C-alpha positions in Angstrom: 158.8 45.1 154.4 155.6 47.1 154.1 157.6 50.3 153.4 159.7 48.6 150.7 156.5 47.3 149.1 154.9 50.8 149.1 158.1 52.3 147.7 158.2 49.7 144.9 154.5 50.4 144.0 155.3 54.1 143.8 158.4 53.5 141.7 156.5 51.3 139.2 153.4 53.4 139.2 152.2 54.9 135.9 153.7 58.3 136.8 157.2 57.1 137.4 157.2 53.9 135.2 159.1 55.5 132.3 161.8 56.9 134.6 162.3 53.6 136.4 162.4 51.6 133.1 165.0 54.0 131.7 167.2 53.6 134.8 166.9 49.8 134.8 167.8 49.5 131.1 170.9 51.6 131.5 172.1 49.8 134.7 171.4 46.3 133.2 173.1 47.2 130.0 176.2 48.4 132.0 176.3 45.2 134.0 176.0 43.0 131.0 178.6 44.8 128.9 181.0 45.1 131.8 180.7 41.3 132.4 181.3 40.7 128.7 184.4 42.9 128.7 185.9 41.1 131.7 185.2 37.7 130.3 186.7 38.7 126.9 183.5 37.9 125.0 183.2 41.4 123.3 185.2 42.5 120.3 187.5 45.5 120.2 185.3 47.1 117.6 182.3 47.1 120.0 184.5 48.4 122.7 185.5 51.3 120.6 181.8 52.2 120.1 180.9 52.3 123.8 182.0 55.8 124.6 180.6 57.4 121.4 177.3 55.5 121.9 177.0 57.0 125.4 177.7 60.4 124.0 175.1 60.2 121.3 172.5 58.8 123.8 173.0 61.9 126.0 172.8 64.2 123.0 169.7 62.5 121.8 168.1 62.7 125.2 168.8 66.4 125.3 167.3 66.9 121.9 164.2 64.8 122.9 163.7 67.2 125.8 163.6 70.1 123.4 161.5 68.5 120.7 159.3 66.0 122.7 158.4 68.3 125.6 158.8 71.8 124.3 157.9 71.2 120.7 160.7 73.1 119.1 162.9 71.7 116.3 166.6 72.3 116.7 169.3 71.3 114.3 172.2 72.7 116.2 173.1 69.7 118.4 176.3 69.1 116.5 177.3 72.7 117.2 176.8 72.3 120.9 178.6 69.0 120.9 181.5 70.7 119.1 181.7 73.5 121.7 181.7 70.9 124.5 184.3 68.7 122.8 186.8 71.5 122.1 186.3 73.5 125.3 186.5 70.2 127.2 189.7 69.3 125.5 191.3 72.6 126.4 190.0 72.3 130.0 191.4 68.7 130.3 194.9 69.8 129.3 194.8 72.9 131.5 193.6 71.1 134.6 195.9 68.1 134.1 198.8 70.6 134.7 197.6 71.2 138.3 195.5 68.2 139.3 196.6 64.6 139.5 194.2 61.8 138.6 192.1 61.2 135.5 188.6 61.3 137.2 188.8 64.8 138.7 190.1 66.2 135.4 187.4 64.5 133.4 184.7 65.8 135.7 186.0 69.3 135.6 186.3 69.1 131.8 182.7 67.9 131.4 181.5 70.7 133.6 183.5 73.3 131.6 182.2 71.8 128.3 178.6 71.9 129.5 178.9 75.5 130.8 180.4 76.6 127.5 177.7 75.0 125.4 175.0 76.4 127.8 176.4 79.9 127.3 176.3 79.5 123.6 172.7 78.2 123.9 171.7 81.2 125.9 173.3 83.6 123.4 171.6 81.9 120.5 168.3 81.3 122.4 167.6 84.9 123.5 167.2 86.4 120.0 166.1 83.2 118.2 163.5 81.4 120.3 160.7 83.8 119.2 160.9 81.8 116.0 159.0 78.6 115.5 159.1 75.4 113.4 161.2 75.5 110.2 162.5 79.0 110.9 164.1 77.9 114.2 165.5 74.8 112.6 167.2 76.8 109.9 168.7 79.3 112.4 170.1 76.6 114.6 171.5 74.9 111.6 173.3 78.1 110.6 174.6 78.3 114.2 176.1 74.8 113.8 177.8 75.8 110.6 179.2 79.0 112.2 180.6 77.1 115.1 182.3 74.5 112.8 183.8 77.3 110.7 185.2 79.1 113.8 186.7 76.0 115.2 188.3 75.2 111.9 190.2 78.5 112.2 190.9 78.5 115.9 194.3 77.9 117.6 194.5 77.5 121.4 197.7 76.9 123.3 198.6 76.4 126.9 201.8 77.2 128.7 203.0 78.3 132.1 201.5 81.8 131.5 198.0 80.4 130.8 195.9 80.2 127.7 196.7 81.7 124.3 194.2 82.2 121.5 194.7 83.0 117.8 192.6 82.9 114.6 193.7 81.9 111.1 197.4 81.3 112.1 199.1 79.4 114.9 200.9 82.5 116.1 199.8 82.1 119.8 203.1 83.5 121.3 203.5 80.6 123.6 206.6 79.6 125.5 208.6 76.7 124.1 207.2 74.4 126.9 203.7 75.2 125.8 201.1 72.8 124.3 199.1 73.7 121.2 195.7 71.9 122.0 193.6 73.2 119.1 195.3 73.4 115.8 192.7 74.8 113.4 191.7 72.4 110.6 194.0 69.7 112.0 191.7 69.5 115.1 192.3 69.1 118.8 194.9 66.9 120.5 194.6 65.8 124.1 197.5 64.4 126.2 195.5 61.4 127.4 192.2 59.7 126.7 190.0 60.3 129.8 186.6 59.1 128.8 185.4 55.6 129.8 182.3 53.5 129.4 181.6 53.9 133.2 181.8 57.7 132.8 179.4 57.5 129.9 176.9 55.5 131.8 177.0 57.9 134.7 176.5 60.8 132.4 173.4 59.1 130.9 172.0 58.5 134.3 172.7 62.2 135.2 170.9 63.3 132.0 167.9 61.1 132.8 167.8 62.4 136.3 167.8 66.1 135.2 165.2 65.5 132.4 162.8 63.3 134.4 162.9 65.6 137.5 162.3 68.7 135.3 159.4 67.1 133.4 157.7 65.8 136.6 157.9 69.1 138.4 155.6 72.1 138.1 158.1 73.6 135.6 157.7 70.5 133.5 153.9 70.9 133.4 154.4 74.6 132.4 156.8 73.5 129.6 154.3 71.0 128.2 151.6 73.7 128.4 153.8 75.9 126.2 154.1 73.1 123.8 150.4 72.4 123.6 149.0 75.9 123.4 151.3 79.0 123.8 148.4 81.4 123.8 146.5 79.5 126.6 149.8 79.2 128.6 150.4 82.9 128.4 146.9 83.7 129.4 147.3 81.9 132.8 150.6 83.7 133.5 153.2 81.2 132.2 156.2 83.0 130.7 156.6 81.1 127.4 159.9 82.8 126.4 161.4 82.1 129.8 160.6 78.4 129.8 161.7 78.0 126.1 165.0 79.6 127.0 165.3 77.3 130.1 164.8 74.1 128.1 167.1 75.3 125.3 169.9 76.0 127.8 169.5 72.8 129.7 169.5 70.9 126.4 172.6 72.7 125.3 174.4 72.0 128.6 173.7 68.3 128.4 174.7 68.2 124.7 178.0 70.0 125.6 178.7 67.5 128.3 178.1 64.7 125.7 180.5 66.4 123.3 183.2 66.6 126.0 182.7 62.9 126.7 183.0 62.1 123.0 186.1 64.3 122.4 188.0 63.0 125.4 187.5 59.4 124.2 190.0 60.1 121.4 193.5 61.3 121.3 192.6 63.8 118.5 189.4 64.8 116.7 188.4 67.4 114.0 185.7 70.0 113.9 184.5 68.6 110.6 183.1 65.7 112.5 180.4 67.9 114.0 178.6 68.8 110.8 175.0 69.0 109.6 174.9 65.2 109.1 175.5 64.6 112.8 172.6 66.9 113.8 170.3 65.0 111.4 171.6 61.6 112.8 170.7 62.7 116.3 167.3 63.8 115.1 166.7 60.4 113.6 167.5 58.7 116.9 164.9 60.9 118.6 162.2 60.4 116.0 162.7 56.7 115.8 162.7 56.3 119.6 159.5 58.4 120.0 159.1 62.0 120.9 159.0 62.4 124.7 160.0 58.7 125.1 163.4 58.6 126.8 163.6 54.9 127.0 162.8 54.6 123.3 165.6 57.1 122.6 168.1 55.1 124.4 167.2 51.9 122.6 167.0 53.5 119.1 170.3 55.3 119.5 172.0 52.1 120.6 170.5 50.0 117.8 171.2 52.5 115.0 174.9 52.7 116.1 175.3 48.9 116.5 173.5 47.8 113.3 176.1 49.2 110.8 178.8 47.4 112.7 176.8 44.2 112.9 176.3 44.4 109.1 180.0 45.0 108.4 180.4 41.5 107.0 178.2 42.6 104.0 180.9 45.2 103.1 179.5 47.5 100.4 175.9 46.5 101.0 175.7 47.2 104.7 174.7 50.9 104.4 172.0 49.9 101.9 170.6 47.3 104.3 170.9 49.7 107.2 168.9 52.3 105.2 166.2 49.8 104.3 165.9 48.6 107.9 165.6 52.3 109.0 162.9 53.0 106.5 161.0 49.8 107.4 161.0 50.6 111.1 159.8 54.1 110.5 156.9 52.9 108.2 155.9 50.1 110.7 156.0 52.4 113.7 153.7 54.9 111.9 151.3 52.3 110.5 147.9 52.6 112.1 146.8 49.0 111.2 150.0 47.5 112.7 149.6 49.6 115.9 146.0 48.5 116.1 146.9 44.8 116.0 149.7 45.3 118.5 147.2 46.9 120.8 144.8 44.0 120.3 147.7 41.6 121.2 148.5 43.6 124.3 144.8 43.6 125.4 144.7 39.8 124.8 147.7 39.3 127.0 146.1 41.3 129.8 143.0 39.1 129.6 145.2 36.0 129.7 147.1 37.2 132.8 144.7 39.3 134.8 145.9 41.2 137.9 145.1 39.5 141.2 143.2 41.6 143.7 144.4 41.5 147.2 141.8 41.7 149.9 
């Protein structure tokens, strides 16, 4: 019993509190939603949002790692999601020809999508990460547009001989028994939807595990030192470029996995979905949740995806109401007077319920 008490004290200590709260929120949300699904008390519209919501949460967590802890602004999340979605779709069709069972195929597809996005992140990061601020944001935005344009003109087929690629035209020289997975502007088609809400929750927990363990390690302290003062970090022997590339690649891998989860939740999807607006939307999730706050990112992403559906009864006015709510929340969260009164209220609660000292 004593060991359990000590373990709980450590888990809920100030150092690990955010990590524990993040895990608890995700697990409790999963249990509540799964119970609602089994009892039939959740609509089909909300069900259709579960997998995309999990995907966006993972992408937002990855971006928060990049912005909140490294301090670099990236607008290429949509591009990394697109790479993960399309490569994951091809991998799912390819592996399904040799492996029986949806779960192994989904796991392999997510791994392939993450690796493909990570390689793209490394190729972009090596020459680009010397830039800072707006310059880095513009270059990553250009990368997003390049990826979308390439995918709009890419054709990928699979037959008994393997993979076939072609640009501009669908002349992939496949056998008659082959499957054309990516069809240029038409998008990608998968033989079967593989993503599920359970897989999405597990991917969120995996992303939280990677991020929290990285941040709470010596490498995490070095990353935050690079964010706070690059010159001081370099003076004590920290390789700023190496750590920036490390975080950029990890963020790209997690975002690519999120893209694979998103893509395999539909029977077909288009590259035009992964545009500049999606990158800005993910950035809004991060800013609203708080830079460096993973729990806030999970909550803000979920709320901003659910609110438009909850306001659907207002028809044409729902997006106006959604925008007003978003502006109000941003103004309130950055208002010094409101934050002061909230702190006063919190201190008042602490005085009302003081901690008992054990002797």
